[in-house]
DONUGU-129973 format. One line per field, with one value per residue (C-alpha): residue number from 1; x, y, z. Coordinates in nm, 3 decimals. Each point is the difference from the previous one (the first is absolute). Last residue first. Example, Ala and Ser with C-alpha at 12.3 -4.5 7.8 and 13.67 -1.06 7.14 Angstrom:
resi <- 2_1
xx <- 1.367_-0.137
yy <- -0.106_-0.344
zz <- 0.714_0.066
//
This chain:
resi <- 194_193_192_191_190_189_188_187_186_185_184_183_182_181_180_179_178_177_176_175_174_173_172_171_170_169_168_167_166_165_164_163_162_161_160_159_158_157_156_155_154_153_152_151_150_149_148_147_146_145_144_143_142_141_140_139_138_137_136_135_134_133_132_131_130_129_128_127_126_125_124_123_122_121_120_119_118_117_116_115_114_113_112_111_110_109_108_107_106_105_104_103_102_101_100_99_98_97_96_95_94_93_92_91_90_89_88_87_86_85_84_83_82_81_80_79_78_77_76_75_74_73_72_71_70_69_68_67_66_65_64_63_62_61_60_59_58_57_56_55_54_53_52_51_50_49_48_47_46_45_44_43_42_41_40_39_38_37_36_35_34_33_32_31_30_29_28_27_26_25_24_23_22_21_20_19_18_17_16_15_14_13_12_11_10_9_8_7_6_5_4_3_2_1
xx <- -1.025_-0.043_0.375_0.011_-0.270_0.125_0.380_-0.217_-0.135_0.332_0.158_-0.229_-0.042_0.385_-0.004_-0.337_0.237_0.297_-0.188_-0.144_0.377_0.083_-0.321_0.094_0.332_-0.041_0.255_0.155_0.078_0.275_0.281_0.367_0.211_-0.053_-0.401_-0.060_-0.286_0.037_-0.226_-0.346_-0.160_-0.358_0.126_0.268_0.358_0.240_0.047_0.144_0.024_-0.325_0.040_0.307_-0.207_-0.335_0.270_0.105_-0.327_-0.138_0.314_0.283_0.026_-0.088_0.258_-0.137_0.137_-0.075_0.062_0.317_0.020_-0.312_-0.071_-0.132_0.308_0.090_-0.303_0.236_-0.086_-0.188_-0.348_0.059_0.058_-0.349_-0.217_0.084_-0.128_-0.329_0.074_-0.147_0.319_0.114_-0.329_0.026_0.319_-0.027_-0.341_0.187_0.355_0.267_0.240_0.355_0.249_-0.189_0.160_-0.144_0.105_-0.374_-0.192_-0.156_-0.109_-0.177_0.023_-0.188_0.077_-0.138_-0.364_-0.355_-0.190_-0.384_0.006_-0.018_0.245_0.233_0.002_0.022_0.330_0.105_-0.053_0.158_0.039_-0.191_-0.379_-0.298_0.080_0.208_0.366_0.227_0.195_-0.075_0.115_-0.213_0.069_-0.204_-0.296_-0.126_-0.339_-0.014_-0.046_0.255_-0.081_0.243_-0.344_-0.209_0.319_0.052_-0.358_-0.037_0.277_-0.114_-0.400_0.230_0.185_-0.265_-0.183_0.314_0.014_-0.408_-0.233_-0.120_-0.264_0.116_0.042_0.352_0.127_0.307_-0.058_0.208_-0.136_0.027_0.340_0.035_0.274_0.058_0.328_0.277_0.256_0.409_0.247_0.358_0.192_-0.062_-0.253_-0.073_-0.388_-0.209
yy <- -2.228_-0.112_-0.026_0.377_0.111_-0.236_0.145_0.384_-0.074_-0.135_0.270_0.221_-0.127_0.019_0.362_0.048_-0.277_0.258_0.289_-0.072_-0.115_0.405_0.128_-0.241_0.075_0.359_0.222_0.315_0.324_0.157_0.032_0.018_-0.264_0.052_-0.055_-0.107_-0.217_-0.061_-0.342_-0.025_-0.327_-0.104_-0.312_-0.109_0.053_-0.168_-0.295_0.275_-0.211_0.094_0.374_-0.068_-0.241_0.231_0.274_-0.197_-0.065_0.333_0.123_0.191_0.372_0.114_-0.165_-0.152_-0.036_-0.194_0.116_0.046_0.235_-0.098_0.305_-0.018_0.124_0.156_0.272_0.102_-0.049_0.214_-0.079_-0.384_-0.086_0.259_-0.113_-0.434_0.088_-0.293_-0.092_0.260_0.072_-0.300_-0.107_0.379_-0.066_-0.354_0.133_0.282_-0.152_0.281_-0.051_0.094_0.261_0.076_0.193_0.364_0.133_0.066_0.011_0.386_0.170_0.296_0.255_0.245_0.220_0.303_-0.160_0.131_-0.276_0.023_-0.340_0.152_0.225_-0.270_-0.223_0.255_0.145_-0.347_-0.057_0.316_-0.166_-0.290_0.139_-0.145_-0.324_-0.028_-0.086_-0.206_0.019_0.252_0.186_0.253_0.221_0.207_-0.185_0.079_0.071_-0.327_-0.135_-0.261_-0.336_-0.208_-0.222_0.322_0.127_-0.334_0.042_0.342_-0.028_-0.260_0.183_0.339_-0.237_-0.216_0.361_0.157_-0.314_0.066_-0.251_-0.352_-0.163_-0.331_-0.325_0.006_-0.277_-0.182_0.158_0.113_0.005_0.414_0.077_0.241_0.092_0.270_0.142_-0.287_0.175_0.127_0.155_0.063_-0.100_-0.396_0.004_0.007_-0.123_0.270
zz <- -4.558_0.368_0.075_-0.103_0.220_0.329_-0.078_0.010_0.338_0.159_-0.144_0.144_0.364_0.032_-0.097_0.293_0.244_-0.075_0.016_0.384_0.094_-0.047_0.182_0.254_0.021_0.031_-0.165_0.155_-0.202_-0.217_0.221_-0.159_-0.178_-0.404_0.152_0.343_0.124_0.406_0.051_0.190_0.240_0.000_-0.193_0.246_-0.066_0.246_-0.249_-0.255_-0.271_-0.096_-0.049_-0.220_-0.227_0.008_-0.123_-0.317_-0.064_-0.021_-0.242_0.179_-0.092_0.360_0.183_0.326_0.305_0.258_0.377_0.118_0.320_0.110_0.226_0.378_0.137_-0.305_0.165_0.257_0.317_0.320_-0.120_-0.027_0.315_0.101_-0.278_0.074_0.378_-0.077_-0.400_-0.211_-0.182_-0.037_-0.235_-0.165_-0.095_-0.162_-0.204_-0.103_-0.127_0.081_-0.301_-0.041_-0.124_-0.327_-0.265_-0.110_-0.352_-0.101_0.397_-0.104_0.273_0.001_0.282_0.143_0.385_0.159_-0.102_0.081_-0.081_-0.156_-0.101_-0.399_0.073_0.133_-0.274_-0.295_0.221_0.049_-0.399_-0.108_-0.373_-0.180_0.192_-0.055_-0.048_0.273_-0.009_0.184_0.340_0.281_0.306_0.204_0.263_0.228_0.082_0.358_-0.077_-0.188_0.344_0.121_0.209_-0.285_-0.085_-0.052_-0.225_-0.196_-0.085_-0.090_-0.229_-0.178_-0.052_-0.107_-0.258_-0.099_-0.056_-0.201_-0.226_-0.101_0.054_-0.174_0.238_0.115_-0.184_-0.133_-0.169_0.142_0.327_0.257_0.336_0.139_0.211_0.315_0.242_0.237_0.130_-0.067_0.195_-0.096_0.208_-0.130_-0.324_-0.040_0.231_0.398_0.090_0.200
//
């Protein structure tokens, strides 16, 4: 267990799905997706679903805009003593833990034991690239490409009015810029052919 900013904290279970620009799977209800992700995260952490007694979640489901934690708990068959919804509005970022770098570092021999008692700030990037959500794509692209340490697999924090709004992926930003430039070049070729 690591010492957090205000006490003990632990990353207990983790799961993610491969991002897709155009969804190729079978359409599913939001509650089904929550249930699948929760089951996989609990399995990753080695926690029996019957042990779940609290749930914190962010956002809505298509099936319920209110009482989201209770709706999810009921769908998953959990009896909760704590249910909370977390809205990130107003939050500000302190830093970024880069997933790939964390996993590479943590997977080295003896590193789990060495890192287990350290605060998350020991592996946190205290000065990640932060981009305002109102910037045009080309402006954001310039900021990303000026960062000599940025790689196509890296991410950056997006803020709106100084508060956390999300995370952007460098590869997605560069893909959009490339697409825009191809469209502009195609338009110029068409105009010149007239």
